[in-house]
C-alpha positions in Angstrom: 255.6 74.4 93.4 254.8 78.0 92.4 257.1 79.5 89.9 257.2 82.6 92.3 259.8 80.7 94.2 262.4 80.8 91.5 262.6 84.4 90.2 264.5 84.1 86.8 266.1 87.5 86.7 267.1 90.5 88.9 264.0 92.3 87.4 261.8 89.3 88.4 263.1 89.3 91.8 262.6 93.1 92.3 259.1 92.8 91.1 258.4 89.9 93.4 260.1 91.8 96.6 257.9 94.9 95.7 254.9 92.6 95.6 255.8 91.1 99.0 256.1 94.6 100.4 252.4 95.2 99.7 250.9 91.8 100.3 253.3 90.2 102.9 254.2 93.2 105.1 251.0 95.4 104.9 249.8 94.2 108.4 253.1 94.5 110.2 254.1 97.6 108.3 251.0 99.4 109.7 251.7 98.5 113.4 253.6 101.8 114.1 250.1 103.3 113.9 249.1 101.8 117.2 251.9 99.4 118.9 253.9 101.9 120.9 250.8 103.9 121.8 249.0 101.2 123.1 252.1 100.1 125.6 251.5 103.4 127.4 247.9 104.1 126.7 246.2 101.8 129.1 248.2 103.6 132.0 249.9 100.4 133.4 253.1 101.7 132.0 254.0 105.3 132.6 255.9 107.3 129.9 259.0 107.8 131.9 262.3 107.9 130.1 263.5 104.6 131.5 260.3 103.0 130.5 260.2 104.5 127.0 263.8 103.2 126.4 262.9 99.7 127.8 259.8 99.3 125.6 261.7 100.4 122.6 264.2 97.8 123.4 261.6 95.3 123.7 260.0 96.2 120.5 263.1 95.9 118.7 264.2 92.6 120.1 260.7 91.3 119.7 260.8 92.1 116.1 264.4 90.4 116.0 263.6 87.2 117.7 260.1 86.8 116.4 260.4 87.9 113.0 264.0 88.0 111.8 264.9 84.7 113.5 261.9 82.6 114.0 259.9 83.4 110.8 262.4 84.7 108.2 265.2 82.2 109.1 263.7 79.1 110.4 260.0 78.8 109.6 260.4 79.8 105.9 262.5 76.8 105.6 259.5 74.5 106.4 257.9 74.8 103.1 255.2 72.3 101.9 256.4 71.8 98.1 256.8 75.6 97.9 253.7 76.5 100.2 253.5 78.0 103.5 250.8 78.9 106.1 249.2 77.1 108.8 247.4 74.4 107.0 250.6 73.8 104.9 252.4 73.3 108.3 249.6 71.2 109.6 249.8 68.8 106.6 253.7 68.8 107.2 253.5 67.9 110.7 250.6 65.3 110.4 252.6 63.7 107.4 255.8 63.6 109.7 254.1 61.6 112.4 251.8 59.4 110.2 253.2 56.3 112.0 252.0 57.6 115.4 248.1 57.8 115.1 247.3 59.1 118.4 249.9 61.8 118.2 248.8 62.8 114.7 245.2 63.1 115.9 246.6 65.7 118.6 248.3 67.6 116.2 245.4 67.7 113.8 243.1 69.1 116.6 245.7 71.7 117.5 246.3 72.7 114.0 242.5 73.0 113.5 242.1 75.1 116.3 244.9 77.4 115.1 243.2 77.6 111.7 239.9 78.5 113.4 241.5 81.2 115.6 243.0 82.7 112.3 239.2 84.0 111.3 239.2 85.8 114.8 242.3 87.6 113.8 240.8 88.1 110.5 238.2 90.1 112.2 240.3 92.1 114.3 243.1 93.2 112.1 241.1 95.2 109.6 239.0 96.8 112.2 241.8 97.9 114.3 244.1 98.9 111.4 241.8 101.3 109.4 240.3 102.5 112.5 243.7 103.6 113.9 244.5 105.2 110.6 241.3 107.1 110.4 241.7 108.2 114.0 244.5 110.5 112.7 241.8 112.6 111.8 241.5 113.6 115.4 244.9 114.9 115.4 244.9 116.5 112.0 241.1 118.0 112.3 239.9 117.5 115.8 236.6 118.8 114.7 236.1 115.7 112.7 236.1 113.4 115.7 232.7 112.4 115.5 233.1 111.2 111.6 235.9 108.7 112.7 233.6 105.6 113.2 231.5 106.3 110.2 234.4 106.9 107.9 236.1 103.7 109.0 232.8 101.8 108.3 232.4 103.2 104.9 236.1 102.5 104.0 235.7 98.9 105.1 232.3 98.3 103.6 233.8 99.5 100.3 236.7 97.2 100.8 234.6 94.1 101.0 232.1 95.4 98.3 234.9 95.4 95.7 236.2 91.7 96.6 234.0 90.2 93.9 235.8 92.0 91.2 239.2 90.7 92.3 242.5 92.4 93.1 244.0 92.1 89.8 243.5 95.6 88.8 244.3 97.3 91.8 246.9 94.8 93.1 249.7 96.3 91.0 249.4 99.5 93.2 249.9 97.7 96.4 253.6 97.4 96.4 254.5 101.1 95.3 251.8 102.4 97.9 253.3 100.3 100.6 256.8 101.2 99.7 255.8 105.0 99.8 254.4 104.0 103.3 257.8 102.8 104.3 259.7 105.6 103.0 257.3 108.0 105.0 257.8 106.1 108.2 261.6 106.6 107.8 261.1 110.4 106.9 259.0 110.8 109.9 261.4 109.0 112.3 264.9 110.2 111.2 264.4 114.0 112.2 263.3 113.1 115.9 266.2 110.6 116.0 268.5 113.4 115.0 267.0 115.6 117.6 267.8 113.0 120.1 270.3 110.4 119.0 270.6 109.1 122.6 267.3 106.9 122.1 269.4 104.7 120.1 270.8 103.2 123.1 267.7 101.2 123.4 269.1 98.9 120.7 271.1 97.4 123.5 269.1 94.5 125.1 270.3 95.5 128.5 267.5 98.2 128.5 264.8 95.7 128.0 266.2 93.5 130.7 266.4 96.6 133.1 262.7 97.3 132.2 261.8 93.8 133.3 264.0 93.7 136.4 262.8 97.0 137.4 259.1 96.1 137.5 258.3 92.8 136.4 254.5 92.8 136.6 254.3 96.2 134.7 256.6 94.9 132.1 254.7 91.5 131.8 251.5 93.5 131.2 253.1 95.8 128.6 254.1 92.6 126.6 250.6 92.4 125.7 250.9 95.6 123.6 254.4 95.2 122.5 253.4 92.0 120.8 251.3 94.4 118.5 254.6 95.2 116.7 254.8 91.8 115.3 251.2 91.3 114.2 251.2 90.0 110.7 254.3 87.6 111.1 252.3 84.8 110.2 251.6 86.3 106.8 255.4 86.0 106.1 254.9 82.0 106.1 251.3 82.1 104.6 252.4 84.1 101.5 255.8 82.2 100.8 253.9 80.3 97.8 253.0 83.5 96.2 256.5 85.1 96.4 259.1 82.7 97.4 261.5 82.9 100.3 264.1 85.0 98.7 261.9 88.0 97.9 260.2 87.8 101.4 263.6 87.9 103.1 264.9 90.7 101.0 262.0 92.8 101.7 262.3 92.2 105.4 266.0 93.0 105.8 266.3 95.7 103.2 263.2 97.6 103.7 260.7 96.7 106.2 262.5 96.0 109.6 264.8 99.3 109.0 261.6 101.4 108.2 259.8 99.9 111.3 262.9 100.5 113.8 263.7 103.9 112.5 259.9 104.8 113.0 259.6 103.3 116.5 262.6 105.0 117.6 261.5 108.1 116.2 258.4 107.8 118.2 260.4 107.1 121.2 262.5 110.3 120.6 259.3 112.3 120.5 258.0 110.8 123.7 261.3 111.4 125.4 260.8 115.1 124.7 257.1 115.3 124.8 255.5 112.6 127.0 251.9 113.9 126.2 252.5 112.8 122.6 251.6 109.2 123.9 248.0 110.0 122.8 249.0 109.4 119.0 252.8 109.5 118.6 252.8 108.6 114.9 250.7 111.5 113.7 252.2 113.9 116.2 255.6 113.2 114.7 254.6 114.6 111.6 254.6 118.4 110.7 251.1 120.0 111.0 250.8 120.6 107.2 251.4 116.9 106.4 248.9 115.3 109.1 246.0 115.3 106.7 247.8 113.8 103.8 249.3 111.2 106.3 245.9 110.2 107.3 245.0 109.3 103.6 248.1 107.5 103.2 247.9 105.5 106.4 244.1 104.8 105.3 245.4 103.4 102.0 248.3 101.4 103.6 245.8 99.8 106.2 243.2 98.8 103.5 246.1 97.1 101.8 247.0 95.4 104.9 243.4 94.4 105.3 243.2 93.1 101.8 246.2 90.8 102.2 244.4 89.3 105.3 241.0 89.0 103.4 242.8 87.2 100.5 244.4 85.1 103.0 241.0 84.1 104.7 239.8 83.2 101.2 242.7 81.0 100.4 242.7 79.3 103.8 239.0 78.6 103.4 239.6 76.9 100.1 242.4 74.8 101.4 240.2 73.9 104.6 237.5 72.9 102.2 240.0 70.7 99.8 241.0 68.8 103.0 237.5 68.2 104.2 237.7 70.6 107.1 234.9 72.8 106.1 231.9 72.2 103.8 231.9 73.2 100.1 231.3 76.9 99.5 230.8 78.9 96.2 234.2 79.9 95.1 234.8 82.2 92.2 237.9 82.8 90.4 238.6 86.6 89.7 241.6 86.1 87.4 241.9 84.0 84.3 245.9 84.0 84.8 246.3 83.6 88.4 244.4 80.7 90.2 245.3 82.1 93.6 243.0 85.0 93.1 239.6 83.7 94.5 236.4 85.1 95.9 234.4 83.3 98.5 231.1 85.3 99.1 230.3 83.7 102.2 233.4 84.3 104.1 233.5 87.8 102.4 230.5 89.0 103.9 230.7 86.9 107.2 233.9 88.8 107.9 232.3 92.0 107.1 229.6 91.4 109.7 231.9 90.7 112.4 234.2 93.5 111.7 231.4 96.1 111.5 230.3 94.6 115.0 233.9 94.8 116.3 234.0 98.6 115.3 230.6 99.3 116.7 231.3 97.4 119.7 234.8 98.5 120.7 234.5 102.0 119.2 238.3 102.8 119.2 241.6 101.2 118.1 242.7 101.3 121.7 239.8 99.3 122.8 240.2 96.9 119.8 243.7 96.5 120.7 242.7 95.0 124.0 240.9 92.3 121.8 244.0 91.9 119.6 246.9 89.6 120.4 245.4 86.6 122.0 244.5 85.1 118.4 248.1 86.2 117.2 250.1 84.9 120.0 247.9 81.5 120.1 248.7 80.9 116.3 252.6 81.9 116.9 252.7 79.2 119.5 250.9 76.5 117.5 253.3 77.3 114.6 256.2 76.8 116.7 254.7 73.6 118.1 254.2 72.2 114.6 257.8 73.2 113.6 259.0 70.9 116.2 257.5 67.8 114.7 258.5 68.8 111.1 262.0 69.4 112.0 262.3 66.4 114.5 260.3 63.7 112.7 260.1 65.1 109.1 263.6 66.4 108.7 265.1 63.7 111.1 267.4 66.4 113.1 268.7 65.2 116.3 266.3 65.7 119.3 268.4 68.2 121.3 268.8 70.9 118.5 265.1 70.4 117.7 264.3 71.0 121.5 266.5 74.0 121.9 265.4 75.9 118.7 261.8 75.5 118.9 261.9 75.5 122.9 263.5 79.0 122.7 260.7 80.4 120.7 258.1 78.3 122.4 258.9 80.2 125.8 258.8 83.5 124.2 255.3 82.6 122.4 254.0 81.3 125.6 255.2 84.5 127.5 253.4 86.9 125.1 250.3 84.7 125.2 250.0 84.7 128.9 250.4 88.5 128.9 247.6 88.8 126.3 245.4 86.6 128.4 245.3 89.4 130.9 243.3 91.2 128.2 240.8 88.5 128.0 237.9 90.2 129.8 238.7 93.6 128.4 238.2 92.3 124.8 240.1 89.2 124.0 237.2 87.0 124.3 235.7 88.5 121.0 238.4 86.9 118.8 238.5 83.8 120.8 234.5 83.4 120.6 234.8 83.6 116.7 237.6 81.0 116.9 236.0 78.7 119.1 232.8 79.0 117.0 234.9 78.2 113.7 236.4 75.2 115.6 233.1 73.8 116.8 232.0 74.0 113.0 235.1 72.3 111.8 235.2 69.5 114.3 231.3 69.0 113.7 231.7 68.9 110.0 234.7 66.4 110.0 233.1 64.2 112.6 229.8 64.3 110.9 231.3 63.2 107.5 233.1 60.3 109.2 229.6 59.0 110.7 227.9 59.5 107.3 230.9 57.6 105.6 230.5 54.8 107.9 227.0 54.5 107.7 227.2 54.5 103.9 229.8 52.0 103.9 228.0 49.8 106.3 225.1 49.7 103.9 226.9 49.6 100.8 227.3 46.8 98.3 230.8 45.8 97.0 231.1 47.4 93.4 233.1 44.3 91.8 230.4 41.7 93.3 227.5 44.0 92.1 228.8 44.4 88.6 229.3 40.6 88.4 226.0 39.9 89.4 224.4 42.8 87.1 226.3 41.2 84.0 224.9 37.6 84.6 221.8 39.1 83.2 222.7 42.5 81.8 220.3 45.4 81.4 219.9 47.4 78.1 223.1 49.1 77.1 222.8 52.6 75.9 225.1 54.7 73.9 227.4 57.2 75.7 229.5 57.3 78.7 228.3 57.6 82.3 230.4 59.0 85.1 229.4 57.9 88.6 230.8 59.9 91.4 231.5 57.9 94.7 233.1 58.7 98.0 234.9 55.4 98.3 236.3 53.1 95.7 235.1 49.6 96.3 231.3 51.2 97.0 228.5 50.9 94.6 227.3 54.4 94.2 223.7 54.9 95.2 223.2 56.8 91.8 224.0 53.6 89.9 221.5 51.8 91.9 218.8 54.4 91.5 219.6 54.6 87.8 219.2 50.7 87.3 216.1 50.7 89.4 214.3 53.4 87.8 215.7 53.8 84.2 216.6 50.0 83.9 219.7 50.7 81.5 223.3 50.9 81.6 225.6 53.2 79.6 227.8 51.4 77.0 231.1 52.9 79.1 230.9 53.4 82.8 233.5 55.2 84.9 233.3 55.1 88.8 235.2 58.1 89.9 236.4 58.9 93.4 238.2 62.1 94.0 240.9 62.3 96.6 242.4 65.4 98.2 245.9 65.0 99.8 247.8 66.7 102.4 250.4 68.3 100.0 249.7 71.7 98.0 249.8 70.4 94.4 249.5 67.2 92.6 250.7 67.2 89.2 248.9 65.6 86.0 251.5 62.9 86.0 250.0 61.8 89.3 246.4 62.9 88.6 244.9 59.8 87.6 244.9 56.0 88.7 242.5 53.5 86.7 241.6 49.8 87.3 239.6 47.8 84.6 236.3 46.1 86.2 235.6 44.5 82.6 232.5 45.1 80.6 233.7 48.6 79.7 233.6 49.7 83.2 236.5 51.3 85.1 237.3 52.4 88.5 239.1 55.8 88.4 240.7 57.6 91.4 241.6 61.4 90.6 244.1 62.8 93.0 244.4 66.7 93.9 246.4 68.6 96.3 244.8 71.3 98.6 245.7 74.1 96.3 244.7 72.3 93.2 241.2 73.2 91.6 239.3 69.9 91.3 238.3 69.8 87.9 236.9 66.3 87.1 236.2 66.8 83.3 239.7 68.1 82.6 241.3 65.2 84.6 239.1 62.7 82.8 240.4 63.8 79.5 243.5 62.2 80.4 241.8 58.9 79.7 241.2 59.6 76.0 244.6 58.4 75.3 243.7 55.0 76.8 240.9 54.3 74.6 238.0 55.5 76.8 235.6 57.8 75.0 234.4 60.9 76.6 232.4 62.8 74.0 231.3 66.1 75.3 227.8 65.7 74.5 227.5 61.9 75.3 229.1 62.0 78.8 226.8 62.1 81.6 227.7 62.6 85.2 225.7 60.9 88.0 225.9 62.0 91.7 224.2 60.8 94.9 222.5 63.8 96.7 222.5 62.6 100.2 219.8 64.0 102.9 221.3 63.7 106.4 218.7 62.7 109.1 219.9 63.3 112.7 218.9 60.4 115.0 219.7 59.6 118.6 222.4 57.0 119.0 226.1 56.7 119.2 226.9 59.4 116.9 227.4 63.1 118.0 225.0 65.1 120.4 221.8 65.9 118.8 222.3 69.6 118.5 225.5 68.8 116.7 224.0 66.3 114.4 221.3 68.8 113.5 224.0 71.3 112.8 225.9 68.9 110.6 222.6 68.1 108.6 222.1 72.0 108.2 225.8 72.4 106.9 225.5 69.5 104.5 222.1 70.9 103.4 223.5 74.1 102.7 226.9 73.2 101.2 227.5 74.4 97.7 226.7 71.8 94.9 229.3 69.1 94.5 228.8 69.7 90.6 230.0 73.1 91.0 232.9 72.2 93.3 234.1 69.5 90.9 233.6 71.8 87.8 230.9 69.4 86.3 229.2 70.7 83.3 225.6 71.9 84.5 223.7 70.5 81.4 224.9 66.9 81.8 224.5 66.1 85.5 222.0 63.6 86.7 221.4 63.8 90.6 219.5 61.1 92.6 218.7 61.4 96.3 219.1 59.2 99.2 218.6 59.6 103.0 221.3 58.7 105.4 220.6 58.4 109.2 223.5 59.1 111.4 
């Protein structure tokens, strides 16, 4: 469990709360840039006084129900050994129903789709956030209109270019800058509320009900934009492991929600007096002299919001790799102190390509807002579904409270999702295409690995029987220790077969090591290693890692030195089988998927790098596997 979950002092709690402002709430904190504007921008909802009050009431109660009640109160309780996020929730839910294989498979598929859709959200969020901030130039300096897209692309390109250096150096500024952003949101909203305090009546949910009752279809369409006020809600849960529940809850109730409510109601007060301000209410709230500085501050805030999502994409990818959902990728640690600070080059530049494509394709934050929402609401719905199975089967709560609690949120999530589906043709297809593409890759990788494992197992020789046969007439033993990596504990590694066939020698000490990743975030050193003697100075070793652990085989094997197994640094060799996948017609996957899997397998990062093996002591021996 992360130490961040247990702040030791008021100063530590304050520091974590400030950090949570910058990382957890960057996305939802910048939603005032576009949320209220987009409700009226499409033209379906006219900016009349009744509609303005109704929309404000909807925004307030959406934040209250989805963020304050669902995420902050309920879902933050569903921690997986202190960790949160959709993959942590997926692990909790599938573990809770492990005695129901069919249900477990359904939940795994649904959770995988939610994880895949996250990448679609990861493309839209930085694009719409940064673009909406830079569009403030059109208000502050209309002559710079033509520079909005180029400046946006420069800012986004710079953001992705610095990822390889890590966020340790600039991360300490995230909290203070975001805190300043929330203070400015309040400072912008208060004068307009004071000019028209009657806007506060919208805190009464009756106004939201009247808005729906007066014109249900228009209100339903408007929900597709209202949901923009809670984008980033998933980050609350995903970042729990970094900050802990208490700092996240304090930041929300003490800073974030009050600032957002004041600003939204300030925008509403401005629109009641000046409906034409609907073009860009947040920037038009500001005095003319402050609009250009506000553009710079808003851009900084949206860059921070985007950074949080990029970091989350790296983290989710690493967890997915650990669980065997995605192929191995190069992962670089950017901090010697914080293991959570990582950089995944392929994901970084893949996101950048799609974000540039999104900005170039949609050209404005309003058009991008049409693409926004489907991925967010789909993930919210999936999280609610997973929560039911966790509290029902994991926590053993009675059925009725589980149905009532999650059913209430499920109805709201599905309503928002249905409203956003109306935007499918207008741009909602974009994140869905990305999500479906990622889902196809994930399923293909998982199914391909299963087929490959079955084929290897069918052709494998039992390890114990093989060693018994070998030692009837043993080969020459040479000094040193050999570590043979194997996917299955009872299989004879191909690398051993090839070594005996070609080199005709066996090391003095032999370890047959299988690495297993579990559906828990962390596995401690006390549970890291499991060993069985096979005789003749040979041992079967199983290493256990959680999906947040960094798999370091040499470090884990050092735990064996106390048991009399020598692992001298320069006399230990690591033997790996480098399998080449050959697609064939048969009972496996469709040929195009087999070819896709073969390509993914061929281009996956080397197992040696993933397992942190020393590059100067590795022996790789190849073999072909037909699937």
